[in-house]
C-alpha positions in Angstrom: 4.0 -91.9 33.2 4.6 -95.4 34.5 6.8 -95.8 37.5 9.5 -97.6 35.4 10.1 -94.3 33.6 10.0 -92.3 36.1 13.0 -94.7 38.1 14.6 -94.5 34.5 14.8 -91.1 35.0 16.0 -90.8 38.4 18.9 -92.9 37.4 19.7 -91.1 34.7 19.6 -87.6 36.8 16.7 -86.1 34.2 13.8 -86.4 36.8 11.7 -83.7 37.1 10.7 -82.4 40.7 6.9 -83.6 40.1 8.7 -86.6 39.3 10.4 -86.9 42.1 7.6 -86.4 44.4 5.6 -89.2 42.5 8.6 -91.6 43.3 8.7 -90.4 46.8 5.0 -91.0 47.0 4.9 -94.5 45.3 8.4 -96.0 47.9 6.2 -94.5 50.7 3.2 -96.6 49.6 4.6 -100.1 50.9 7.9 -101.6 52.0 8.4 -103.7 49.0 7.7 -100.8 46.8 10.9 -99.4 48.5 12.5 -102.8 48.7 12.7 -102.9 45.1 13.8 -99.2 44.7 16.9 -99.7 46.6 17.3 -102.9 44.5 16.9 -101.5 41.2 19.3 -98.5 42.3 22.3 -100.7 43.6 25.2 -100.3 41.3 25.8 -104.1 42.3 22.6 -105.5 40.6 22.9 -103.1 37.7 26.1 -104.2 36.9 25.1 -107.5 37.0 21.9 -107.0 34.7 24.6 -105.2 32.3 26.8 -108.1 31.6 23.5 -110.0 31.1 22.1 -107.8 28.1 25.5 -107.0 27.0 25.2 -109.5 24.0 22.8 -106.5 22.5 24.6 -103.9 20.8 23.3 -100.7 21.6 26.5 -98.7 20.8 26.0 -99.1 16.8 22.3 -98.7 16.9 22.9 -95.4 19.1 25.7 -94.2 16.3 23.4 -94.5 13.6 20.5 -93.1 15.0 23.1 -90.2 15.8 23.9 -90.0 12.1 20.1 -89.3 11.4 19.7 -86.5 13.9 18.1 -83.7 11.9 16.3 -85.4 9.1 13.3 -85.3 9.0 10.7 -87.9 10.7 7.2 -89.0 10.4 5.6 -88.0 14.0 4.7 -91.8 14.2 8.6 -92.4 14.8 9.9 -94.0 18.3 13.0 -95.6 17.8 13.6 -98.4 20.6 17.3 -97.8 20.7 17.8 -93.5 21.2 20.1 -93.4 23.5 22.3 -96.5 25.0 22.1 -95.4 28.3 18.0 -95.0 28.3 17.7 -98.0 26.6 19.8 -100.5 29.2 18.1 -98.9 32.3 14.5 -99.2 30.5 15.5 -103.1 29.8 16.7 -103.4 33.2 13.8 -101.7 35.2 11.3 -103.2 33.1 12.3 -106.5 33.3 12.8 -106.5 37.2 9.5 -104.8 37.6 7.9 -107.6 35.7 9.4 -109.8 37.8 9.0 -108.6 40.7 4.9 -107.6 40.4 4.7 -111.4 39.0 6.3 -112.7 41.7 3.9 -110.9 44.3 0.6 -111.7 42.5 0.2 -108.3 40.9 -1.2 -107.1 37.7 1.8 -106.3 35.1 0.4 -105.1 31.4 3.4 -107.2 30.2 4.1 -109.8 33.1 1.7 -112.7 31.5 2.8 -112.0 27.9 6.5 -111.9 28.9 6.1 -115.2 31.0 4.4 -117.0 28.4 6.7 -116.2 25.7 9.7 -117.5 27.7 8.9 -121.1 26.0 9.1 -119.8 22.3 12.6 -120.8 21.0 14.6 -119.1 18.6 14.9 -121.2 15.5 17.5 -124.1 14.8 19.4 -125.9 11.9 17.0 -127.8 10.1 15.3 -128.7 6.6 13.5 -131.4 4.7 15.3 -132.9 2.0 12.7 -134.4 -1.0 14.3 -136.3 -3.9 12.9 -136.8 -7.3 11.7 -140.2 -6.1 9.9 -138.9 -3.5 12.4 -140.0 -0.8 12.1 -137.4 2.1 15.0 -137.0 4.6 14.8 -135.0 7.6 18.5 -132.8 8.1 20.0 -131.4 11.0 23.6 -130.6 9.8 25.0 -128.6 7.0 24.8 -130.8 3.6 27.6 -130.9 1.5 27.7 -132.9 -2.3 30.7 -133.3 -4.2 31.0 -133.9 -8.0 33.1 -136.5 -9.3 31.5 -137.4 -12.8 32.6 -134.6 -14.7 29.0 -134.5 -16.3 28.8 -138.5 -17.0 27.5 -141.6 -15.3 29.6 -145.0 -14.8 27.6 -145.9 -18.1 28.9 -143.1 -20.6 25.3 -141.5 -20.7 25.1 -137.5 -20.4 24.1 -136.7 -16.4 21.3 -134.1 -17.6 19.5 -137.1 -19.8 18.6 -138.4 -16.1 19.3 -136.0 -13.7 16.8 -135.6 -10.8 15.9 -132.5 -8.8 16.2 -131.9 -5.3 14.0 -129.8 -2.9 15.5 -128.3 0.1 12.6 -127.1 2.1 13.4 -125.2 5.6 10.2 -124.5 7.7 9.6 -121.7 10.3 11.8 -121.6 13.0 14.5 -123.3 10.7 17.7 -122.2 8.6 20.1 -124.3 7.0 23.1 -124.3 4.8 24.0 -126.5 1.8 26.9 -126.5 -0.2 26.3 -127.5 -3.9 28.4 -130.0 -6.1 30.2 -127.2 -7.9 31.4 -126.0 -4.1 28.6 -122.8 -4.3 27.7 -122.4 -1.0 23.6 -121.4 -0.2 22.4 -120.1 3.5 18.3 -120.7 3.3 16.3 -118.2 5.7 13.3 -119.4 7.8 10.1 -120.5 5.5 12.3 -120.8 2.2 13.0 -123.4 -0.5 15.7 -124.1 -2.4 15.3 -126.5 -6.1 18.4 -127.8 -7.8 19.8 -130.5 -9.7 21.8 -133.0 -8.0 24.6 -132.5 -11.0 24.8 -129.4 -13.0 24.4 -129.7 -16.7 27.7 -129.2 -18.8 26.5 -125.5 -19.8 25.0 -124.1 -16.9 24.1 -123.9 -13.1 20.3 -123.1 -12.6 18.7 -123.3 -9.0 15.1 -121.9 -8.1 14.7 -120.1 -4.5 11.7 -119.6 -2.8 12.0 -117.3 0.5 15.4 -115.9 1.5 18.7 -117.2 0.2 22.0 -116.0 0.3 24.5 -117.4 -2.0 28.3 -117.7 -2.5 29.0 -119.1 -6.0 32.0 -121.0 -7.1 33.3 -119.2 -10.1 33.4 -120.9 -13.7 33.1 -118.6 -16.6 32.2 -121.8 -18.7 28.8 -122.4 -16.6 27.2 -119.4 -15.5 25.3 -119.9 -12.2 21.4 -118.7 -12.6 19.1 -118.1 -9.7 15.5 -117.8 -10.6 13.0 -116.3 -7.8 9.4 -115.4 -8.6 9.2 -113.9 -12.0 13.0 -112.7 -11.8 16.1 -114.6 -13.1 19.7 -113.7 -11.8 22.6 -114.3 -13.7 26.3 -114.7 -12.0 29.6 -116.2 -12.8 31.0 -116.2 -9.4 29.9 -113.3 -6.4 28.0 -112.9 -3.0 24.2 -112.0 -3.2 21.1 -112.2 -1.3 17.9 -112.8 -2.4 14.5 -111.9 -0.6 11.4 -113.7 -2.7 8.9 -114.5 -0.1 5.5 -115.2 -2.1 3.6 -113.3 0.0 6.0 -109.8 -0.1 5.3 -107.6 -2.5 8.5 -107.3 -3.8 11.8 -109.6 -4.6 14.8 -108.1 -3.6 18.2 -108.7 -5.1 21.4 -107.2 -3.0 25.1 -107.7 -4.6 27.3 -107.9 -1.8 30.5 -108.4 -4.0 31.3 -109.2 -7.8 28.2 -108.9 -10.5 25.4 -110.2 -11.5 22.9 -109.4 -14.5 19.1 -109.3 -13.5 16.2 -110.1 -16.5 12.8 -111.1 -16.2 11.4 -114.5 -17.1 10.3 -114.5 -21.0 12.5 -110.9 -21.2 15.7 -112.2 -22.3 16.8 -109.1 -24.5 16.7 -106.7 -21.3 19.1 -107.5 -18.9 20.0 -104.9 -16.2 23.7 -105.1 -14.1 23.8 -104.8 -10.6 26.4 -103.3 -8.5 28.1 -104.1 -5.3 26.3 -102.2 -2.2 23.3 -102.0 -4.6 19.6 -103.7 -4.1 17.5 -104.2 -7.2 13.8 -104.2 -5.9 11.2 -106.1 -8.7 8.1 -105.1 -7.8 5.6 -107.9 -8.5 2.4 -105.9 -9.5 4.0 -102.7 -12.0 6.6 -105.5 -12.8 9.5 -103.4 -12.6 13.0 -102.9 -10.7 14.2 -100.0 -9.2 18.1 -99.9 -7.7 19.1 -98.3 -4.7 22.0 -98.2 -2.4 22.0 -100.3 0.8 23.9 -101.4 3.7 24.6 -105.0 3.2 25.5 -105.6 6.4 21.9 -104.8 7.4 20.3 -107.1 4.5 22.4 -110.1 5.4 22.9 -110.2 9.0 20.4 -112.8 9.4 23.3 -115.0 8.0 25.5 -114.1 10.9 23.5 -114.7 13.3 22.5 -111.4 13.9 19.2 -109.2 13.1 19.8 -105.7 12.1 16.7 -103.1 12.1 17.4 -100.2 10.4 14.4 -97.7 9.7 12.6 -100.4 9.7 8.5 -100.6 10.7 7.3 -103.3 13.1 5.0 -104.3 10.4 8.0 -106.2 8.6 9.9 -106.8 11.6 7.4 -108.8 13.0 7.3 -110.7 9.7 10.7 -111.5 10.0 10.5 -112.5 13.8 7.5 -114.5 13.0 9.1 -116.7 10.5 12.1 -117.5 12.9 10.2 -118.0 16.2 7.2 -119.8 14.7 4.0 -117.7 15.9 1.6 -115.3 14.4 0.7 -112.2 15.1 -2.2 -109.2 14.5 -2.1 -105.5 14.2 -5.2 -103.9 15.7 -3.9 -100.5 14.5 -2.1 -98.7 12.0 0.1 -96.8 14.0 1.6 -99.8 16.1 2.2 -101.2 12.7 4.1 -98.0 11.3 6.5 -97.8 14.5 9.6 -97.7 13.0 12.8 -98.9 14.7 16.3 -99.4 14.6 18.7 -101.8 16.5 20.8 -105.3 16.6 19.8 -108.1 18.4 21.4 -111.6 18.5 19.3 -113.6 16.1 19.4 -116.7 18.6 17.8 -114.8 21.7 15.0 -115.8 23.5 11.9 -114.4 21.8 10.7 -112.5 25.1 14.2 -110.5 25.5 13.6 -109.4 21.8 9.8 -108.3 22.8 11.1 -107.0 25.7 13.5 -104.9 23.9 10.7 -103.5 21.1 8.8 -102.9 24.1 11.0 -100.2 25.3 9.9 -97.5 22.7 6.5 -97.2 24.6 3.3 -96.9 23.6 2.3 -100.8 22.6 -0.1 -102.9 24.0 0.6 -106.5 23.7 -1.7 -109.7 24.0 -0.9 -113.3 23.8 -3.3 -116.1 23.0 -1.9 -119.3 22.2 0.9 -118.5 20.2 -0.6 -115.7 18.5 0.2 -112.1 19.4 -1.8 -109.0 19.3 -0.7 -105.8 18.8 -1.9 -102.4 19.8 -1.1 -98.8 19.9 -1.9 -97.3 23.4 -1.7 -93.1 22.2 
């Protein structure tokens, strides 16, 4: 057990007699240790640090964990937010210890990593629009289209006959919102792409998605809205749903928030599956089958509302999400680290150092940083 954990137990009045003896011995080792201990245990200091960190919603994570007490869990489960008080204490103490050690030219297992990651900023509103004629436009503000031609151009020709396709690409470290000409709103997550026509046809509205997108489809029963994602087609009239279809993932996840959608595989229009709100359809790309399950839609769509919500997610999937947003590479040295399960809520625009620091609170992880690549391994 390291000194940070001992101080935390001391603050929570959970320390054993042996831990108190170790703490007393550590305090006597140097004047600097004693000064740091007094600083860390000062109520004014803890209150000030708490206000800095209160953007992290520990309460909901704690409540979610309580609801799961009693259920079987794998032995490698190490929830990052098991108790809100412990999480806050751990965060405050570890932060202070890392800064103290750095300022005094001492070695800390994570201090170097934390300081280097201060420069890793959260993503921002940005995208690249490529028109059908090859013109490329960089965008920093939401894009809004207006349809004032009623499916016909000024010369009276059908717009379908010369309608050009647009490709809206959001890079790693970005997100974007576009309102299409029919009023449909689309939020694109990092490393995602939306392909759509300048003007929809008279009979249907059809777009293609790569990556993750949230749709709020304008209702128009005469012109159904189709979303193609990998080998899957979603048919909509007017509803809200999320599509997660990154090419490197093994599955495509379609989550319905409100309304109703019909799903089918490409080339198999005779077989449709109806999805109802609060459910997620998981299409296995290898097995080419679809399974439906109930989900908390808030968790799935939290990225659109500026939050990372992790609910029973392993570190492998979490790092995949974070790497797209903060634009970095990562590598796991062992399966135990990759399979560590976390629960919690973190503001999407937090500094990456703060996000990683929260994950570190679970313990048992070793981080190594080289350039913009993070190597993660288990210490157990």
